[in-house]
C-alpha positions in Angstrom: -0.3 3.4 4.0 3.2 2.5 3.2 4.7 4.5 0.5 7.9 5.3 -1.5 8.6 8.1 -4.0 6.5 7.5 -7.1 8.7 7.0 -10.3 6.2 6.9 -13.2 8.0 7.4 -16.5 5.7 6.7 -19.3 8.3 6.3 -21.7 9.5 3.2 -19.8 6.1 1.6 -20.0 5.0 -0.9 -22.8 1.9 -0.1 -24.9 0.0 -2.7 -22.9 0.8 -1.1 -19.6 0.1 2.3 -20.9 -3.4 1.1 -22.0 -3.9 -0.4 -18.5 -2.9 2.9 -16.9 -5.2 4.9 -19.1 -8.1 2.5 -18.0 -7.3 2.8 -14.4 -6.9 6.4 -14.5 -10.4 6.5 -16.1 -11.8 4.8 -12.9 -9.8 6.8 -10.5 -8.0 3.7 -9.2 -5.7 5.8 -7.1 -8.5 6.6 -4.7 -10.6 3.4 -5.1 -10.0 -0.3 -4.2 -10.1 -3.0 -6.6 -13.4 -4.4 -5.5 -15.1 -1.0 -5.8 -13.9 -0.8 -9.4 -15.0 -4.2 -10.4 -18.6 -3.4 -9.0 -18.8 -0.2 -11.0 -21.4 -0.1 -13.6 -19.1 1.6 -16.0 -16.5 -1.1 -15.6 -18.9 -3.8 -16.2 -20.1 -2.0 -19.3 -16.5 -2.3 -20.8 -15.9 -4.9 -23.5 -14.5 -8.1 -21.9 -11.0 -7.6 -23.5 -10.5 -4.3 -21.7 -12.1 -5.7 -18.4 -9.5 -8.7 -18.8 -6.6 -6.3 -19.5 -7.4 -4.5 -16.3 -8.1 -7.5 -14.0 -5.8 -10.2 -15.2 -2.1 -10.7 -15.6 -1.0 -14.0 -17.1 2.7 -13.6 -16.3 1.9 -13.0 -12.7 -0.5 -16.1 -12.8 2.5 -18.1 -14.1 5.3 -16.7 -11.9 3.4 -15.8 -8.7 5.4 -13.9 -6.1 8.6 -14.0 -8.6 6.6 -11.5 -10.8 6.2 -9.1 -7.8 9.8 -9.3 -7.2 10.7 -8.7 -10.9 8.5 -5.7 -10.8 10.2 -4.4 -7.6 7.0 -5.0 -5.6 9.2 -6.8 -2.9 7.1 -6.4 0.4 3.9 -7.5 -1.4 5.9 -10.3 -3.0 7.2 -11.6 0.3 3.6 -11.4 1.8 2.2 -13.4 -1.0 5.1 -15.9 -0.5 4.1 -16.2 3.0 0.5 -16.8 2.1 1.5 -19.4 -0.5 3.7 -21.3 2.2 0.7 -21.3 4.7 -1.6 -22.5 1.9 0.9 -25.2 1.1 1.1 -26.2 4.7 -2.6 -26.4 5.0 -3.0 -28.6 2.0 -0.1 -30.9 3.2 -2.0 -31.4 6.5 -5.2 -32.0 4.6 -3.6 -34.7 2.4 -2.1 -36.5 5.5 -5.3 -36.3 7.6 -7.7 -37.5 4.9 -5.3 -39.8 3.1 -5.5 -37.9 -0.1 -3.2 -37.1 -3.0 -4.0 -33.7 -4.4 -3.0 -32.6 -7.8 0.1 -30.4 -7.8 -1.6 -27.5 -9.1 -3.6 -27.1 -5.9 -0.7 -26.1 -4.2 0.1 -23.1 -6.5 -3.4 -22.1 -7.5 -4.2 -19.7 -4.6 -1.0 -17.5 -4.9 -1.3 -17.8 -8.7 -4.8 -16.4 -8.6 -4.0 -13.6 -6.1 -1.0 -12.5 -8.2 -2.9 -12.6 -11.5 -5.7 -10.6 -9.9 -3.9 -7.9 -8.0 -0.5 -7.4 -10.1 -2.0 -4.8 -12.5 -3.5 -2.7 -9.7 -0.4 -3.0 -7.5 2.0 -2.1 -10.2 -0.2 0.8 -11.2 -0.3 2.2 -7.5 3.5 1.5 -7.1 4.1 3.7 -10.2 1.6 6.2 -9.6 1.8 6.9 -5.9 4.7 4.9 -4.7 2.6 2.3 -2.8 4.5 -0.5 -1.3 2.0 -2.1 0.9 -1.7 -2.5 0.5 -3.6 0.2 2.4 -5.9 -2.2 4.1 -3.1 -4.6 5.2 -2.6 -5.0 9.0 -0.5 -2.2 10.4 2.3 -4.7 11.2 2.7 -5.6 7.5 3.5 -1.9 6.9 6.9 -2.5 8.6 9.9 -4.4 7.1 10.1 -6.5 10.2 6.5 -7.4 10.2 6.7 -8.6 6.6 9.8 -10.6 7.3 8.5 -12.3 10.4 5.1 -13.2 8.5 7.0 -14.6 5.5 9.6 -16.6 7.6 6.7 -17.8 9.8 4.9 -19.1 6.8 7.9 -20.8 5.4 8.8 -22.3 8.7 5.1 -23.7 9.3 5.4 -25.2 5.8 8.6 -26.9 6.4 7.4 -28.3 9.7 4.2 -29.5 8.1 6.1 -31.4 5.4 8.7 -32.9 7.8 5.9 -33.9 10.2 4.1 -35.8 7.4 7.3 -37.4 6.1 7.8 -38.9 9.5 4.6 -40.7 9.3 4.6 -41.5 5.6 5.9 -44.6 4.0 6.2 -46.3 0.5 6.5 -49.9 -0.5 9.6 -50.4 -2.8 7.3 -50.7 -5.9 5.2 -47.7 -4.8 8.4 -45.6 -4.9 8.6 -46.1 -8.6 4.8 -46.1 -9.5 3.1 -43.1 -11.2 -0.2 -44.0 -9.4 -0.5 -45.3 -5.9 -3.1 -46.1 -3.2 -3.0 -44.8 0.3 -3.6 -47.0 3.4 -3.9 -45.4 6.8 -2.4 -47.5 9.5 -3.0 -45.5 12.9 -1.1 -42.4 12.7 0.8 -43.3 9.8 0.1 -43.8 6.2 1.7 -46.2 3.6 1.6 -45.8 -0.2 1.2 -49.0 -2.2 0.8 -49.9 -5.8 -2.6 -50.5 -7.2 -1.8 -54.2 -7.4 -0.5 -54.4 -3.7 -3.9 -52.7 -2.7 -6.0 -55.0 -4.6 -4.3 -58.3 -3.5 -3.7 -57.6 0.0 -5.7 -56.8 3.1 -5.3 -53.6 5.0 -4.0 -55.5 8.0 -1.2 -57.3 5.9 -0.2 -53.9 4.3 0.0 -52.3 7.8 2.3 -55.1 9.0 4.9 -53.9 6.6 5.4 -51.0 8.9 6.4 -53.3 11.8 9.1 -55.1 9.7 
């Protein structure tokens, strides 16, 4: 397990964080993982507000890896950034392959949920025992170089996916300014058209635009 010198100073913690730390101390969170605590009958017997206080961090949900950086949990933040990049790349490819337009929140939901669910536990372990990487993470993530390679690889794959799709993705002039568009697949390429263009033109005539 990768550690740093613990620097817990209760006077620097807000009342909400002090309450979180007290509850996590109650469940011996230093020696147990999050899943084990959530399965504990004593935890499930807590009022929902206390369970929510432990398991959910709304600021981390909103700001994702940036929240981890703000709390000086840099290595974990970079790993989550790498995961977010790979998630975005996968959705970009799915959109292209299946001619879909996914809602924007789909691209941020996974890293947001990860951060919201783990931020409280991670900050507690950082403050109490100086943990800077999850104990169960692969051994290569316990090194600075391993984290850097993973993060840069994730970002690189995401950039490649976006650029690759852009080379096969086209818009008609009107579709560039339309809020809602329809997608037409023409071989390996896709073209976005307005609803009117889609309704009053055949697929063949739309695909012919790519040859002009």
